[in-house]
N, C-alpha and C positions, 0 to 999 in steps of 0.2 A: 139182940134176936138170935134165933137158932139157925145154927147151920148144920147141918147132918150133910154128910161124906159117903162113899159108894168107892166102892172098889181099889181101886191102890192109892187112894185119899185116907179111907180108913183105915187101913194099914198105920198109916203114919199120923193122922191124924185123931184115929178112934170113931167112934159115931157118930159125937154130935159138941160142938162147941158153941160156946154163947158168946158172946161181945157187941157192946153196946151200941147201935142204931147211932150213925152220923145225917141230919136231913140233908136228902136231895140226893142217898149213897145208890148209883148207879150199880149193877152187877160189875161190873167192869173195875171200880174203884173200890168193891170188898173183895174182889179176887188180889187186888195189890196189897190190901191191907191185911187180905191173912196172908199171904206169900213175904209180909215184911215179918210180921208175926211170927210162922213156921219157914224159916227157910226149909228148913224141910223136907218140906214138901212143895213148894219154890216151883220148881221148874213142871209139877202136873199141874196146879192149881192155875199158871197161866199159859198151859199148853191150850193148841186152840180142840184140843179134842173133850175136852174135861167140859160140859155141858151143863146152865143150870137148872134149873124146876124152880118152880114159885106156884106152890098151891097142888093141880093136876097135869099144869101146865109148864114145857120147855118156853123159856125165855132168851130172851137178847141179851144184850152187851149194856144193852141203854133202857133195859127194864129200870123205875129209880124200885126202890126196896122199902117197903114198910117198915116203923118199927118192929111191931107183933109176927110180920111177914115170917116163914121159915123157909130158910133157903138154901137148898140140895145140891151138892154137884155131882154130876154119874160121870160114870165112866163112858166111853164109846159103847156102842149097843151094839152085840152082832146074832146072827141067826141063821135060822133058813126054813 
């Protein structure tokens, strides 16, 4: 599966990574796997402020990721 990163995560992990999908993997489990593979980014990956997006929508931690879906981790949004 392809995983895109934005904000601080992009700074430490680059634009995109690819890892093998596990059957029934949730966003929460994916975060844990990524944090174990990339401990330098664990704080940002596991923090409550980074949101996951699949397709064009934000998804919750219990969203099951299909093998061909692209998951993106986004920083908190601000604006005015």
